[in-house]
VEXKOLTOR-414768 format. One record per residue: x, y, z of N, C-alpha, C in turn. Coordinates in steps of 0.2 Angstrom, whole numbers, padded with zeros to 4 digits, always signed. Layout:
VEXKOLTOR-414768
XYZXYZXYZ...
//
This chain:
VEXKOLTOR-414768
+0357+0498+0453+0364+0497+0456+0364+0501+0463+0367+0498+0468+0368+0501+0474+0373+0507+0474+0371+0513+0474+0376+0518+0474+0381+0518+0480+0379+0515+0486+0383+0515+0492+0390+0511+0490+0390+0507+0485+0396+0503+0484+0400+0506+0479+0399+0512+0477+0403+0515+0472+0407+0521+0476+0414+0520+0475+0418+0525+0478+0416+0532+0476+0416+0537+0481+0413+0544+0480+0417+0547+0474+0424+0546+0473+0427+0549+0468+0426+0546+0461+0422+0541+0461+0419+0538+0454+0412+0540+0453+0409+0543+0457+0401+0544+0456+0400+0548+0450+0405+0552+0448+0404+0556+0442+0403+0552+0436+0406+0546+0436+0406+0541+0430+0398+0538+0430+0396+0536+0436+0389+0534+0436+0384+0539+0434+0385+0545+0436+0380+0551+0434+0381+0552+0427+0387+0552+0424+0388+0552+0417+0384+0547+0413+0385+0541+0415+0382+0535+0412+0374+0536+0412+0371+0538+0418+0364+0539+0419+0362+0544+0414+0366+0550+0413+0364+0555+0408+0364+0552+0401+0369+0548+0399+0369+0545+0393+0362+0540+0392+0361+0537+0397+0355+0532+0397+0348+0536+0396+0348+0542+0398+0342+0547+0398+0343+0551+0391+0348+0550+0387+0348+0554+0381+0351+0561+0382+0354+0562+0388+0357+0569+0389+0364+0569+0388+0366+0569+0382+0373+0568+0380+0378+0573+0382+0375+0580+0381+0379+0585+0383+0381+0586+0390+0375+0584+0394+0376+0584+0402+0381+0578+0403+0381+0573+0400+0385+0567+0402+0392+0569+0401+0394+0573+0395+0401+0575+0394+0403+0580+0399+0398+0585+0401+0400+0590+0406+0401+0586+0413+0397+0581+0415+0398+0578+0421+0405+0574+0421+0406+0571+0415+0413+0568+0415+0419+0572+0415+0418+0578+0412+0423+0583+0412+0424+0586+0419+0419+0587+0422+0420+0590+0429+0423+0585+0434+0420+0579+0433+0423+0573+0438+0430+0572+0437+0432+0572+0430+0440+0571+0429+0444+0577+0432+0441+0583+0431+0445+0589+0434+0445+0589+0441+0440+0587+0445+0439+0587+0452+0444+0582+0455+0444+0576+0452+0447+0570+0454+0454+0569+0452+0456+0571+0446+0462+0570+0443+0466+0576+0440+0462+0582+0440+0465+0588+0437+0467+0588+0430+0464+0583+0426+0466+0582+0419+0460+0583+0414+0455+0586+0416+0449+0586+0411+0451+0590+0405+0455+0595+0406+0457+0599+0400+0461+0595+0395+0465+0590+0397+0469+0586+0393+0466+0580+0389+0460+0578+0392+0456+0573+0389+0450+0575+0385+0449+0573+0379+0443+0574+0376+0438+0569+0379+0432+0572+0381+0427+0567+0385+0424+0562+0380+0423+0564+0374+0421+0559+0369+0426+0553+0368+0432+0555+0367+0437+0550+0367+0438+0546+0373+0437+0549+0379+0437+0545+0385+0431+0540+0385+0425+0542+0383+0419+0538+0383+0421+0532+0378+0424+0533+0373+0426+0528+0368+0431+0523+0372+0436+0526+0375+0441+0521+0379+0437+0518+0385+0432+0521+0388+0429+0518+0393+0425+0512+0391+0421+0513+0385+0418+0507+0382+0422+0501+0380+0428+0503+0378+0433+0498+0376+0435+0494+0382+0436+0498+0388+0438+0495+0394+0432+0490+0397+0426+0492+0396+0421+0488+0399+0420+0482+0394+0421+0483+0388+0421+0477+0384+0426+0472+0386+0432+0474+0387+0438+0470+0389+0436+0466+0395+0433+0470+0400+0432+0467+0407+0426+0462+0406+0421+0463+0402+0416+0459+0401+0418+0452+0398+0423+0453+0393+0425+0447+0389+0430+0443+0395+0434+0446+0398+0438+0443+0404+0433+0440+0409+0428+0443+0411+0424+0440+0416+0420+0434+0413+0418+0434+0407+0414+0429+0404+0419+0423+0403+0425+0424+0401+0430+0419+0400+0432+0416+0407+0433+0420+0412+0434+0417+0419+0429+0413+0422+0423+0415+0421+0417+0412+0423+0416+0405+0419+0417+0405+0413+0417+0399+0409+0422+0394+0411+0429+0397+0412+0434+0392+0414+0433+0389+0421+0430+0393+0425+0428+0391+0432+0423+0385+0432+0418+0387+0428+0412+0382+0427+0415+0375+0424+0419+0376+0419+0422+0370+0416+0426+0366+0421+0430+0369+0425+0435+0366+0429+0431+0362+0435+0426+0366+0437+0421+0363+0442+0418+0357+0440+0415+0358+0434+0411+0352+0431+0415+0346+0430+0422+0347+0428+0426+0341+0427+0428+0338+0433+0428+0341+0439+0430+0339+0445+0424+0334+0448+0418+0335+0446+0413+0331+0449+0413+0324+0447+0413+0320+0452+0413+0312+0451+0408+0309+0456+0406+0303+0454+0401+0299+0458+0405+0297+0464+0402+0299+0470+0404+0297+0476+0405+0290+0478+0401+0286+0474+0401+0278+0475+0406+0275+0470+0405+0276+0464+0410+0272+0459+0416+0276+0457+0416+0283+0458+0422+0287+0456+0422+0289+0448+0417+0287+0445+0416+0290+0438+0415+0297+0437+0418+0300+0432+0417+0307+0431+0411+0309+0428+0409+0315+0428+0402+0317+0424+0402+0315+0417+0408+0315+0414+0408+0314+0407+0408+0306+0405+0409+0302+0410+0409+0295+0409+0402+0292+0410+0397+0296+0413+0390+0293+0414+0385+0297+0411+0379+0295+0410+0374+0298+0407+0371+0304+0411+0371+0303+0418+0369+0308+0422+0372+0308+0429+0374+0314+0432+0377+0314+0438+0373+0319+0443+0370+0316+0448+0366+0320+0452+0370+0323+0458+0371+0329+0459+0375+0332+0464+0371+0334+0470+0374+0332+0476+0371+0335+0482+0376+0339+0486+0374+0341+0492+0379+0345+0496+0385+0341+0498+0384+0334+0500+0390+0331+0502+0393+0326+0497+0390+0325+0491+0393+0321+0486+0388+0320+0480+0390+0316+0476+0386+0315+0470+0385+0307+0468+0380+0306+0464+0379+0299+0463+0377+0299+0455+0379+0294+0452+0378+0293+0444+0372+0289+0443+0369+0289+0437+0363+0285+0435+0365+0278+0436+0371+0275+0435+0373+0268+0435+0372+0266+0442+0375+0270+0447+0375+0268+0454+0367+0268+0457+0363+0273+0454+0356+0273+0456+0353+0267+0454+0354+0264+0448+0351+0258+0445+0354+0252+0450+0360+0252+0451+0363+0247+0455+0359+0247+0462+0359+0253+0465+0355+0253+0472+0348+0251+0471+0345+0253+0466+0338+0251+0465+0337+0244+0465+0341+0241+0461+0341+0233+0460+0342+0230+0467+0347+0232+0471+0348+0229+0477+0342+0230+0482+0339+0236+0482+0334+0237+0486+0328+0233+0484+0327+0232+0478+0321+0228+0475+0322+0220+0477+0329+0218+0477+0330+0211+0479+0329+0210+0487+0331+0216+0491+0330+0215+0498+0323+0215+0499+0319+0220+0496+0312+0220+0497+0308+0213+0495+0311+0210+0490+0308+0203+0488+0309+0198+0493+0316+0198+0496+0318+0194+0501+0313+0195+0508+0312+0201+0510+0308+0203+0516+0301+0200+0515+0298+0201+0509+0291+0199+0507+0291+0191+0508+0296+0188+0505+0297+0181+0505+0297+0178+0512+0301+0181+0516+0302+0179+0523+0296+0180+0527+0293+0186+0526+0286+0188+0529+0281+0183+0528+0281+0180+0522+0276+0175+0519+0277+0169+0522+0283+0167+0525+0285+0160+0527+0283+0160+0535+0282+0166+0538+0281+0165+0545+0273+0165+0547
//
């Protein structure tokens, strides 16, 4: 994690988490207590162990919200993709290939392939007549 992106007044939380990760639980509680006192003047009023429990709950809520938001965004984006040629949605075709400027479904690819094959056959026929 890039520490430069963390607000200086919250660095104590990062240090406390690192101490927990390294198994230094007493140090973690002390860092948390000092950080709360320096930044909020409330360290004596909050039990650090209780604060960690609340912090874990907060992180869980944020993770669930983040996952839900990501899932909703992906679902709405996926529903919006349509074939640029026939207009069918992704759920109406077997496969939809997405590009930067548009999308094409397997049915339109088949139609294009058949058209190109017929054109190639005509060109070969005409070339043979000359």
